[in-house]
LOVOBA-263825 format. One record per residue (C-alpha): x, z, y; residue in one letter. Coordinates in steps of 0.001 Angstrom, whole numbers. Each point is the difference from the previous one (the first is absolute). Layout:
# residues N
((X Z Y) a) ...
***
This chain:
# residues 457
((114762 142642 101248) m) ((2107 -2361 -2916) t) ((3857 -325 1874) d) ((1 -3873 257) l) ((3635 -329 -292) h) ((606 2039 -2602) q) ((-2138 -2198 -2127) l) ((1648 -2816 1149) l) ((3225 1256 -713) d) ((-1562 1076 -3060) t) ((-981 -4079 -1015) q) ((2456 -1587 1017) r) ((2624 1921 -1457) s) ((-1807 -656 -2871) a) ((116 -3916 359) f) ((3783 441 486) l) ((683 2060 -3328) a) ((-1987 -2501 -2219) a) ((133 -3285 -726) p) ((-2792 -2632 1199) p) ((-2842 525 -2371) p) ((304 -2399 -2522) e) ((-2957 -2777 -792) l) ((-1732 2150 -2889) a) ((-95 3291 2087) t) ((-1742 -1748 3095) r) ((-2576 -1530 -2127) r) ((-952 3334 -1956) a) ((-189 1742 3328) d) ((-2466 -2690 1495) l) ((-1844 233 -3455) s) ((-465 3775 312) r) ((-988 -495 3613) l) ((-2745 -2978 -541) a) ((-1120 2235 -3589) k) ((-169 3254 2485) a) ((-1946 -1696 2430) v) ((-2838 -1426 -2361) s) ((-345 3256 -1810) a) ((-740 1993 2703) r) ((-1874 -2199 2101) a) ((-3325 1850 176) d) ((2256 3147 1318) a) ((1344 -2454 2794) l) ((-3273 -1028 803) a) ((-1942 3179 231) a) ((2937 1047 2556) a) ((-249 -3530 1705) a) ((-3826 1322 517) n) ((965 3115 1344) e) ((2343 -1161 2572) d) ((-2542 -2550 1609) f) ((-3129 1984 -698) g) ((-1348 -2504 -1257) r) ((1870 -3084 -2497) r) ((-1461 -1293 -2973) a) ((1780 672 -3185) s) ((-360 -3799 -468) d) ((1788 -1037 3458) e) ((2902 1972 -781) t) ((373 -882 -3380) k) ((-422 -3860 1614) l) ((2013 -6 2693) i) ((2275 3076 -255) d) ((757 77 -3668) l) ((158 -3263 -1877) v) ((1794 -1390 2772) p) ((2930 2167 -319) a) ((-582 170 -3916) i) ((499 -4616 167) n) ((3093 604 2261) t) ((1356 2612 -2285) i) ((-791 -2342 -3257) t) ((1546 -3290 1710) y) ((3447 1818 1601) l) ((99 886 -4048) d) ((-282 -3359 -1641) r) ((2075 -1855 2425) h) ((3106 2714 420) l) ((2308 -2024 -2168) r) ((-307 -3062 1845) r) ((73 2543 3519) f) ((3174 1229 -936) m) ((1995 -2439 -1516) a) ((2883 -1490 2213) p) ((-316 -2978 1752) e) ((1807 -3165 -174) r) ((912 -1439 3420) r) ((2017 -3415 486) r) ((3777 -32 1251) v) ((1398 -3073 2036) h) ((2749 -1697 -2202) p) ((2716 1235 2122) a) ((-456 3619 -1931) l) ((-190 -1564 -2845) w) ((487 1555 -3593) p) ((-1359 3150 1919) g) ((-3560 767 -924) k) ((-2575 2078 2726) a) ((-2984 2527 -922) r) ((-2081 2177 1968) v) ((-823 3066 -1591) h) ((-3053 2278 1242) y) ((1302 3932 -351) q) ((-2291 2537 1340) p) ((400 1201 3477) k) ((73 3559 -803) g) ((-2684 2397 1823) v) ((-3022 -1576 1429) v) ((-2433 1949 1769) g) ((-3666 -894 180) i) ((-2466 730 2210) v) ((-3705 -897 -1175) s) ((-3802 -202 2197) p) ((-2831 1612 -889) w) ((-2454 -2330 -371) n) ((1130 -1363 -3410) y) ((2236 3353 -902) p) ((497 -1520 -3861) f) ((1034 -3503 123) l) ((1653 167 3714) l) ((2497 2860 -1509) a) ((165 -1015 -3557) l) ((899 -3714 618) a) ((2887 336 1725) p) ((958 3000 -1902) l) ((-39 -2125 -3695) a) ((1931 -2954 2359) t) ((2252 2305 894) a) ((616 1940 -3468) l) ((289 -3886 -1141) a) ((2409 -507 1869) a) ((2209 2872 -1583) g) ((-515 2354 3276) n) ((-557 3686 134) r) ((-3348 720 2476) v) ((-1457 2317 2349) m) ((-3104 -236 1200) l) ((-2569 1527 3042) k) ((-3588 -841 -232) p) ((-2363 167 2506) s) ((-891 3847 695) e) ((-3581 -1474 547) f) ((-266 -55 -3829) t) ((1035 3474 -1313) p) ((-2344 299 -2965) a) ((1685 -4115 -662) c) ((3019 1453 555) n) ((-158 3099 -2487) a) ((-1139 -2701 -2989) a) ((2623 -2102 1285) l) ((2680 3014 -511) r) ((-1035 1100 -2816) a) ((471 -3714 -1573) l) ((3284 -735 1228) l) ((1471 3275 -970) e) ((-1414 119 -3331) d) ((2342 -3260 -856) l) ((2985 218 2378) f) ((2693 2307 1035) r) ((-186 755 3863) p) ((3880 -1723 -234) d) ((-2021 -2671 -943) q) ((-3562 -121 1853) v) ((-842 2429 2465) a) ((-3100 930 1696) v) ((168 1028 3648) v) ((-3193 1123 1910) e) ((-532 1104 3808) g) ((-1493 -1119 3360) g) ((1839 -2220 2671) p) ((2715 2724 638) e) ((1179 -449 -3569) v) ((-854 -3957 -227) g) ((2344 -378 2963) a) ((3003 1619 -1534) a) ((-389 -1815 -3083) f) ((233 -3117 1825) s) ((3211 1154 1508) g) ((1558 407 -3125) l) ((3062 -1906 -803) p) ((-1859 -1929 -2890) f) ((1580 -3559 -1817) d) ((-3812 -927 694) h) ((-2841 705 1717) l) ((-4128 -1329 -962) f) ((-2203 814 2721) f) ((-3692 -1229 -148) t) ((-2268 1110 2713) g) ((-897 -533 3613) g) ((2226 -2554 2368) t) ((526 2817 2371) e) ((1341 2775 -2610) v) ((1743 -3244 -1362) g) ((2200 231 3421) r) ((874 3277 -188) k) ((1431 -87 -3688) v) ((1749 -3156 715) m) ((1518 1931 2797) q) ((941 3298 -1853) a) ((1824 -2399 -2869) a) ((1398 -1683 2523) s) ((2701 2775 790) a) ((956 492 -4102) n) ((-155 -4415 -119) l) ((-2563 637 -2135) t) ((-1018 -3460 -1380) p) ((-4083 -319 169) v) ((-2907 -1124 -1314) t) ((-2990 250 2618) l) ((-3393 -892 -2342) e) ((-2468 106 3394) l) ((-3089 -1414 1332) g) ((-1620 -1799 2659) g) ((-3282 -1935 786) k) ((-674 -2391 -2828) s) ((-2169 -2528 797) p) ((-2886 -1682 -2568) a) ((-398 -3650 1362) v) ((-3326 -1404 -338) i) ((887 -3558 -267) a) ((-2814 -3321 290) p) ((-1385 -454 -3555) g) ((-139 3406 -1116) v) ((-1870 1459 -2867) d) ((-1475 2445 2098) m) ((-1865 2193 -2569) a) ((3795 42 -1882) q) ((1921 915 2759) a) ((-2162 2484 1479) c) ((-213 1769 -3324) g) ((3722 -459 -485) a) ((894 1661 3556) i) ((-2208 2998 -316) a) ((1776 973 -3008) f) ((3561 -194 1795) g) ((-1780 1961 3450) k) ((-2076 2405 -2132) l) ((2035 1035 -3381) v) ((1631 3797 422) n) ((-2096 71 3297) g) ((2306 -2648 1647) g) ((3232 2087 -70) q) ((1690 -3282 -1305) t) ((3070 -949 1704) c) ((-748 -3539 -1028) i) ((-3860 88 825) a) ((-1496 -2641 1971) p) ((598 1407 3826) d) ((-1812 -2849 1796) y) ((-2047 -3146 -791) a) ((759 -3116 1481) l) ((-3578 -1931 75) v) ((-862 -3562 1148) p) ((-2556 650 2565) r) ((-3150 -1215 -1379) g) ((607 1474 -2949) e) ((56 3376 1491) v) ((-3755 1125 -959) e) ((285 -1444 -3629) a) ((3576 2174 -414) f) ((-2163 3242 1490) c) ((-2638 -488 -2152) t) ((1828 -934 -3234) g) ((2502 3166 477) m) ((-3007 2049 191) r) ((-1384 -1231 -2725) s) ((3428 432 -1842) a) ((624 3205 666) a) ((-3551 1711 -873) q) ((478 -2051 -3216) a) ((3270 1861 -470) l) ((-1230 4399 794) y) ((-4181 -545 -205) p) ((-203 3239 1260) e) ((2217 -455 3462) g) ((2092 3107 811) l) ((-1219 1725 -2772) n) ((983 -1926 -2411) d) ((1728 1826 -2900) p) ((2745 -2947 -239) n) ((268 -283 4101) f) ((3421 2124 537) t) ((-13 2084 3033) l) ((2556 388 2523) p) ((3097 1809 -914) i) ((-845 3195 2641) h) ((-1611 869 3021) s) ((2804 -1285 2360) r) ((198 -3319 -1006) h) ((-3909 -891 -179) a) ((-440 1446 3667) d) ((2649 -2761 890) r) ((-2162 -2308 -1710) l) ((-3524 892 2006) a) ((2463 59 2978) a) ((945 -3168 -551) l) ((-2995 -1277 -647) a) ((-1982 1218 3192) k) ((2642 -572 2374) k) ((-554 -3873 -860) a) ((-3553 40 738) a) ((604 2328 2841) e) ((1770 -3271 1446) q) ((-2141 -2145 -979) g) ((50 -682 -3595) a) ((-3210 -145 -2455) r) ((93 1532 -3017) r) ((-1996 -1044 -3586) l) ((-103 2731 -2489) p) ((362 -1186 -3266) l) ((-1582 3038 -1825) f) ((-2385 2315 1895) e) ((1666 3005 1714) g) ((1797 1261 3104) e) ((3153 -1143 -1241) n) ((-294 -2342 -2494) a) ((1940 -3069 -571) p) ((-613 -2502 2449) a) ((882 -2932 1537) l) ((1071 -683 3574) l) ((-969 -2946 2153) l) ((966 -1054 3198) e) ((3592 1743 132) v) ((2622 -662 2541) t) ((3511 561 -680) e) ((-8 2986 2832) e) ((-1753 2196 -2581) m) ((2163 2546 -2157) e) ((-2236 -1635 -2821) v) ((2308 -3135 352) m) ((3137 1338 903) q) ((720 2367 -3414) e) ((-511 -15 -3306) e) ((-3672 1688 -872) i) ((554 985 -3425) f) ((-3524 920 -869) g) ((-3100 -2172 -295) p) ((-363 -1660 3682) l) ((644 -3454 -150) l) ((-6 -1920 3678) p) ((-1613 -3680 -97) v) ((2196 -2529 1720) v) ((-1708 -3207 801) p) ((1802 -3021 331) y) ((-352 -3801 596) d) ((2489 -2040 -1731) g) ((2545 1031 -2619) i) ((2815 -531 2274) e) ((-1403 2745 2610) e) ((-19 2063 -3536) a) ((3322 -376 -408) i) ((1330 471 3666) a) ((-2333 3760 -124) h) ((2173 622 -3097) i) ((3216 -970 1578) n) ((-404 1603 3174) a) ((4 3572 -1862) r) ((3021 2050 -2323) p) ((73 -1401 -3298) r) ((-2874 1277 -2585) p) ((1136 1586 -3444) l) ((-2621 -2074 -1571) a) ((-2246 -3230 982) l) ((-3154 -752 -1072) y) ((-1229 -3773 -564) h) ((-3481 -1135 -1216) f) ((-973 -3867 -347) g) ((526 -3435 -1158) p) ((3705 -990 -1009) d) ((421 -2391 2407) d) ((2151 -604 3474) a) ((-1336 3292 1703) a) ((793 2124 -3018) r) ((3742 -1438 208) e) ((163 263 3503) a) ((-669 3875 -421) v) ((2512 412 -2209) l) ((2538 -2061 1033) t) ((-303 714 3592) r) ((-349 4050 133) t) ((2118 2573 -1651) t) ((-1047 3310 -1894) s) ((1334 1825 -2565) g) ((-2151 -1109 -2377) g) ((-3331 -2373 -409) v) ((-3061 15 -2381) t) ((-2300 -3082 19) v) ((-3772 81 -356) n) ((251 3927 -1397) d) ((1878 3364 1602) t) ((2419 2133 -994) l) ((733 -1646 -3107) l) ((3444 -1398 751) h) ((1358 3367 -324) i) ((-679 61 -3913) a) ((2302 -1709 -884) v) ((2648 1127 -1231) d) ((2313 -2975 -421) d) ((170 -580 4076) t) ((1595 1803 2963) p) ((-2501 2270 2366) f) ((942 1014 3128) g) ((-485 -725 3552) g) ((1868 -2015 3073) t) ((1166 1363 3107) g) ((-2644 2929 1537) a) ((-1583 188 -3575) s) ((3421 511 -2414) g) ((2957 -577 -891) i) ((1580 -866 -3522) g) ((-2694 -647 -2973) a) ((-478 1458 -3475) y) ((-1991 -1042 -2731) h) ((1559 -2499 -2518) g) ((3586 -834 -30) p) ((329 394 3649) e) ((-754 3655 -771) g) ((2706 1004 -2243) f) ((2545 -1718 2318) r) ((-1640 1702 2978) t) ((1253 3586 -2197) m) ((3509 -1685 -834) s) ((3353 -939 843) h) ((465 -3498 -352) a) ((3937 194 -870) k) ((2297 -2994 -511) s) ((2360 -424 -2346) v) ((2424 -2900 -195) f) ((2432 160 -3098) t) ((3217 -1832 820) q) ((1150 -1738 -3590) r) ((3228 -1635 -952) r) ((1635 -2336 581) p) ((-1081 -813 3652) n) ((1166 -1580 2736) g) ((-409 3122 3005) a) ((3860 443 309) h) ((45 -3454 1602) l) ((-1791 995 2584) i) ((2365 3417 822) r) ((3235 -41 2880) p) ((2550 -1300 -525) p) ((-2517 -3211 1453) y) ((1774 -3057 -1363) g) ((-1353 -3628 -1035) k) ((-2312 1503 -2596) w) ((-2158 1900 2534) t) ((-93 -3226 2900) r) ((-1063 -2049 -2767) r) ((-2784 2123 -1113) i) ((-627 598 3808) l) ((-265 -3918 471) g) ((-2480 -22 -2907) h) ((-2392 2508 1643) f) ((395 -988 3539) l) ((565 -4187 7) n) 
***
């Protein structure tokens, strides 16, 4: 097993021995990374197909590789602006001094990435850390060994180990990794593991970014285009086999529209995957343990009174769950698979109250006209992000922050916020001459009292 402390010491020594990388160096690193991902797209997609058992090459390129390349390219294009010191206002009493904020690299950033999007959720934070001038140790999930091997080969061809290093291993390695005294720790994964990561990081007072998940609602509002809404929700719920942290986790549907919603969802799902569970474009669960967990969730809900409405043919086909109750596990934990509970409501106030009575979700989706109901949902609920009249797409907007709040995460990346997450914002005040600073120094006298009188009266 890799000596984690030694690797961290190597990267930190290299960081301290050299000045922060200049703009040209950072842009060159980003450009090489984007080109390498593009050049190896087929090999990376094949690795994902091997790990998942079935994941279409087009799907991996669509949801994993193209978004990663877009993020890297975005950082490359805007890096000059992100790196530039920002001028800040100075109180007249401090004139003619000038104040700036300089964004400097933090040092060595640890990144823990998950299995569900093995390339995007490793490469996007990695590129952000490099754009900010840091060194990176990356710990990918042990559930994607083929993807990890492909990722390791790609990164080792581009970077020295004292700049970027890949660390592999199971839970014990993950726990040790989280306990290292990084200058920043970035974690993407489940809420329960996120709590353990934060606890481990606290021993070193390591700042953390936690990209978690939660139960993201899809709100069907009165006046909705039901066919359009069902098409978007079916895609958001079923792409990648439902193994998406911002997938719709349950649907809030007006009571009188539940039947129409169910009909629309069945039609939309079957249009996406005409061959059902055997469709070559339908991604399988990452491993049998996850498949068993999903089957157990559905079975237990049915035993407690839920009605299962399959979207395809097959015992473990994606399904809607009707007549669910809050006591069911399927309504208490993130599903992370192709099961969608349907919760009827009688008015938009009830839907808002339902959302607000639960931990804040990573995403929220609203379907319906631009009216008072939409405004109420957007202003009176809190979530990591929102897509209106579609699903998932807010994560693809590179210039806006992505992150959770409360139980769905801490901090954000993407956009300028991502660069700042991986940077230390250092304030620099430059005193100029002549100035009146000596007037407020001991021995205090009439000038001091005049100045104090100006501010206190």
